[in-house]
N, C-alpha and C positions, 0 to 999 in steps of 0.2 A: 926203235919205232916199228910197229907191226902194220902189215898191209891192210888189216881190217879197219884201221882208222881212215876215214874218208876226208881228204883235204878239201874237196869241194864243199862238203857240209860245214867244215870248220870255217871257211871263208864266208859262207852264206850267213852263219850265225854272227860272226864278227861284224859283218856288214850291217846287222840289225842292232848294233851298238851294245852287244852283250860283252861282258868282260871275259878275259881268258879263263878265269876260274869257272865262270858260269858255263862257258862252252865245253870245258873239260868235263864238268859234271853231267851235262846233257848227253854228250857222246860217249861217256865212259872211258875217257883216256886221260893221260896226265896233262897238267898245265904246260909242262915243258914241250910236249908234243905240239900243242896248240901254238905255243910261242915259236917253235921251230918252223911250222908250216907258214905262219904269218911272215916270218923273216925271209924264208925262201921265196915266197911270192913277191915280197918287197924287192929282193935282189933281182928278180926277173922283171920287175917293173910292171907286174900284173895286179890289177884291182878286180873287184867282184864283177864289174862290167865286162872285163876281158875274159873271165872264165865261166860266166854263168851258163854258157852254152856247151861247155866242155863236159866230158865224162870223167869219172874218178880215175880210170886207167890212163886217159889222155893226160890228165894233170900230173899223175905219178911219173909218166915218162919225162915230163918237163922238170919236175922238182927233184927227182932221183934218177937221172939218166943212166948212171952206172949200176945202181942197185936193182932197178926194175926194167932194164933195157930189153926190149923184145925185137926180134928180127922182123923186118918189114919187107913185103914183096910188092908194094904198090909202085906205080909208075912215078919216077922222079918228076918233081915240078921245076919248070924253068922260071926261077924267081927273078932273073934279069928281065924276062918278058913281062912278068907280073908287075915289077916295079915301074917299068916304062909305061904300061897300060894304065896304071893307077893315076898317072898325071893327066890323063884325058878327062874331059868334062863328063860327069855322069857315071864313070866307071867305078865300081865298088869291088871290094874283096869278095863279097858273096857272089857277084856276077862272074868273076874270073874263076872261082872255085866250081861253080855250076858248069861253066864251059869245059873246064878240065875234067870234071866228073863225066859229063856226057861223051867226051871224046874217049875216055877210058872204057866206058860201057859199050860204045860202038865197036871198040877194038877187042872187047872181051877180056879186058885186063883189070886188075884191082886198082882202086884209087884210095887216097888217104881221106880221112874225115876232115870236115871243115875246120875244127879247132886245131888239128895238126897242121893243116895248110896255113892258117894264120900265124901260129906260133913259129913255125919254121921260117915264115917270111920275116918276122921281127928279128929272128936270129940272123938271117941273111943281111938285112939292112944294118944291123949292129956290127957285123963283121966287116962290111964294106964301108962303114961310117956314112951310110946314106941317111937321108931324111925320109922316114916313112910317111905315108899319107895319113894325116890326122883329121878326124872329124870332131870338132869341138861342140860341146853342148852349151846351150844358153844358161847364163847365170851360175856356171860351175866355178870358174876361176878368173882371177885377174892377175896379170903379170906386171911386176913393178921393178924399177931400176933407176939408177942415176944416169943421166945422159953424159957422154964423154964431152961433147961440145958445151961451152958455157956462154953466158951473156954477161952484161955489165950495166951499171948505172953510176951516175955521178953524185957524190955527196956535196950538196950545195953549200954546206958550211966550210968544208975544207978543200973542195975541189978535187978530192981523191976519187979515182976510178975504182969502184968496188966490184969484185967478181961475183956473179950470181950463178949458182948451180941449179940444174934443172932436174926435178923429179918427174919421171915419166911412168904412166900406167896405161895398160891396154886390156880391154876385155876381148879375148881371142875370138869369140864367136862372131861378134859384130864389128870388131876392130875399132870400137869406140874408144877414143883416147882422152887422157887428162894430163896436163902439164902444170907444174908450179915451180916458181923460182924461189930459192932460199939463199941466205948469206953463207951457209956452210953445209957440210954433209954429216953433221954430228947426229947423235941419237935423238935428241929432242926434235930437230928439224925433220928427220925421217918419220917419226911417229906422228907429228902434227900434219905432215903431208898425207899420211894414210887417213887421218880423220877427215881432212878436207876432201880427199878423193871419194870417200864413202858418201859424204854430203853431196858432192857433185853428181855421183851416180844415183843418189837417193835410195841406196840399198847396199847390201853386202853380198858377195858371192860365197860359195862353199869353201873355197880355199884361195890363198895368196901364194903365188909362185914368185920367189925372189932369188937374187943372186946370193953368194956366200959372203956378203959384206960384213965387216966387223960390227957395225951398229945393229945388226939383226941376228947374226949367227955366231955363237961362241966357238963351236966345233962341229965339223961335218966329216967324220972319218969314212973311209970306204966301207968299213964294216963296223957296226955298233950304233949306238944311239946318237942321233943328232941333238946337240945341245943349243937351244935358242937363247938369245939375250932375254933376261928376266922382264925387262920393260916391253920388249916386242911380244913376248909370250903373253903378258898380261893384256896387251891390246887385242891380240887374237881371241883370248878367252872372253873379253868384254863384248866383242862383236860376234862371238860364236862362229869364228871362221878359222880354218886350219891353215897354218903357215908351213909351206913345203919348199925348202930351199932346193935349187937344182943341184945336180952333181957338179963336183969341182971341175972347172974347165970344160963345161958342157953347155955352151950357150944355146944349142939347138933345143934344149929342154924348155926354153922360154923364147922360142923363135919370134912370137908375135911382138913382144916388146923390143927385142933386138932389132927387128925390122922397122918398128915404129920410131926408134931413135933416129934412124937415117931419114925417114920421111918427115919427122917433126923438125929435124935440122933445116929442111927446106921450107916446111910450112910455117915455122915460127922464127927460127934464128935468121934465116936468109931474108924473110919477109920484113923483119924489123931491124935489119942490120944498119940502116941509115938513120934510124930514130935515136934521139938522146933522151934518156930517162933520168929523173932527178930523185927517185925514191924506189924502194922495192915494191911499194904499193902500185905506183904508176906502171912499173914494168909488168907486174902480174896482171894488171887490168888489160894491158895490150896483149899479153899472152893469151888471156881468156878469149879475146875477140879473134885472134889468129887460130886458136884451137877450134873455136866454133865453126869458122870457115872451113877448116880442115875436116871436121866431122860432117859438115853439111855438103861437102863436095861429092858429086855423084861418082859411083864406081865406074871404072873403065870397062870391066868385063862381066858385070852383073848389074841387075836392076837396083835402084835405090841408092842410098848413101849410108855411111856409118850411123848417122843419127836416126834415119828411118828404121834401119834394122834393129838398132838398140831400143827405140821407143815402141816398136810394134811387135818385136819378137823376143827380146831378151829382158827388158826391164821388169816384166811381170814375174820372172823367175828369181829375181834378187830378193833376199830376205829383208824384212822391214828393219829400219834403223831403230836403236833404242831411243826412248823418249828424251834421255839426257845424253848429249855427246860425251865421248870419252875425254877425260881430262888427263893430259900427259903428265906422268909422274917422273920424279927423279929418284935415284937410289943413293944410299950411303951405306957403306959396308963396315963390318967388323966392330960393332958396339958391344961391349961386355956388360952383361946384366950384373949389377952390384948386389951386395948383401941385403939391401933394402928393397930388392925386387924391382928396381927401376934402372933404366938406361939413360945416359946423358946424350942429348941430341939437340943441336942448335940452341945452346944456352938454356935448355929446359930439361925436365925429367919426365919420362913416360914409363908407366908400370908394365911389367910382363909377368906371366904366371910364375910362381915361386920355384917351380921345378926347373926353370931355365937359369937360375942363379949361377953365375960363374961361366955361362955359355956366351959365345959370341953370336950376335944376331945381326940381320940386315934390316935397313929401314927404307921403305918406299913412301914418298910423301908428295903432296901437291899443295895447292893453296888452302885446302880445307881440312885434310885428314892426314894422319900419320899411321902407316901400316907397319907392323913389326913381323919379320919372317925368320923362321929357323928351318934350315934345310928345305927351302922353297915352300914351306907351309906357313900360312898366316897364323900367328899366335896371339896377336893383340891389335887393337885399332882404337885410336883416340882422335879427338878434335885437336888440330894444331894450335899451339899457344899463340896469342896475338903478338904481332911484331912490337918490339920494345919491352916485352916482359922478360926480365932476367931471372933465372933460377925459379921459373914457374914450374908447377907440378901438375901432371894429369895422372890420376890414380883410379884404377878399378879395384874396388875392395876385394873382389873375388880372386884377384891375383896375389894377395898378400897372405903369408903364412901366419899372420897374427892380426888381431882386431885393429882397425885403424883408429888412432886417437883423433877424434874430430875436434876441430876448432869451432868456436861459436860462429854461427852464420849471421849474415847482416840482418835478417828478419828477427832473430832472437835478440840481437843487441838493440834494435829499434824498439821492440816490445819492452825491453828493460828500461830504456830511456823514457818511454811513455808512462811507465809506472812511477817513475821519480817525479815527473812534472812536465807541464807543457813547454817550458823553456828548454829543459834538457832534451826533450823530444825534438823540438824545432832545430836545435844545434846539430844533433846527430843526423836528422833528416837532411839538412843542408849538406853535410859532409858527404853523404852517400849520393845525393842527387847530382852534385857537381863533380864527382869523381869520374875520370875517364875510364877507369877499370873498377868494377864493382868491389873487388876485394881490397883495393888499395888502402882505404882509410881504416880498415878493421883494427889494426894495432893501436892507432891513435884513439879510436872510439873506446876500445877496452880500457886504455889508460885513463880516459876522462871519466868513464863510469866507475873506475876504481877509486876516484876521489870521494865518492859516497861512503866507501869503506874506511878511507883514511879519516874523514870527518863525519858528516852525516848526510843523508839524502837531502835534507832541507837546505843545508849549506851549499851542496852542489847545485840545487835548483836555483838558489839565490845568486850563486856565482855565474851560472849560465845566463840568467836574466841580465845581470850587470854587464857581462861580456858582450852579449848581443846588442846592447845599447851602444857599445863603443865600436864594435867591428861586425862586419857582415859574416865573416868566417873566422872566429877567434882561434888562436893556437892553443895547444894544451897548456903551455906555460901561462898564458893569459888567464885561463879558467882556474888553473891551480893557484895562481897568485891571488886571484879574487877570493877563492875559497879560503885561502890561508888568512887573508885580512879579515874576512867575515868571521872566521873562527876566533881570531884574536879579539875582535870586538865582543863576541859572544862570551868568551872567557872573562873579559874585563867586566862586562855587565853582571855576570854571575858572581864575580868576586865582590863587586860593589853591593850587590843585593845581600850577600851573606855578611857584610861588614859595615852595615849602615850605622849601628850603635857601637861606640867605643868606650873604654873605661869601666868603672864598677858602678853599677846601678843598684843601690840598696833599697830604694823604695821608701815611702813615707812612714811605714810601720817601724822602720829601723830607728827613727828619731823620736819616738814616743817616750 
């Protein structure tokens, strides 16, 4: 990497949602250089907000301390003093730097730049394992976690005491909290709690800060890519919010929710400890009331309450919710695409593009749709087959490597019955109208219409008329038997017609 590349410019363009390739093309550097700078900033825990006031040289000192290290002659900063002063009300990093600068100027000595001042302070707090002074911005993030303490309710049918686990969420800026009880801590409960949380806040923040729990994070190495659970990642994409797990064993990276857990233990659990609940719904109803009191309670060291700060200062910065709430999906893995370009799933078959024949794909599904994924990319989408349908098929013709042989549709069969006669049409119409699934009577209808080929359309029409007089919904055998009897009668009448005169008829002329 050459020094002519400007890391500050790289981060500025990335902050504008340009891709790494686009940034590389604009700045005339390689994509690997852009990726390297992005990764180094991530390791340092620096975002664009942290470095936008820095110079390129200052940022180089941080990212490449050994390669571009320069000797400094400025007066050392007493960061222990800085850390203690930051705890005081109204004291900011900028104010402390200005005081340090003025003192150096009065003594005629060199001082460090403000970016160096702040970066070295963050290094100091990291080495000492201190918690630095953090100023949260409204609507930027929400911190979520499972509470360690639990609650319970009684199953009225069995008398069993069922443990309820608490999902806790906090907006760090306003400290506005949300709590929900669930019967387990599995993936579905985790995702549903997020959906309910967004509805409670009536908006979504820019990012979600969570712990490294298995229902959300697959892998979080010290170096390398963070791999999120597919379902959790899909929820984040739907609500256009970034999911950012904290570092392993670093609870201070989500201090707001960690602190809220203890406060909620008092505000909710202790407050409701003497009440008995007979369902999860009644427990959650009581929790909502207790959380409202917790949010409405005035602050001790500042004006207002969590509710007033949220409603007047933070709520406006949240993003609007989608018109349709996210429906939690489940996953099923390792389905092999067969030679007919279909996969088998839940006693049904769903088509995939023919180029994936022989590949193993994953299925995401909910109550309405089935999504098929290959290497985390969606390759097919179908409406889910109705319950009770066995060996049903959903096929997209564009997925097939060959033309689809189409079966006759219900409309075509009804039109064919209408051409034969009103009784045939009425019989076929009844079969389709009273079927629970539209396609169910198709095979029987085809068989009934084939009677016209076996005998004649007139015989089928007469057979349908006769059958409808006997039954509201005749079976195929009933219609076929009636057609067979009518055909026998027709053949008998034809035989009698051709054999009315028997013996030798010579006529009167023969005897002259």
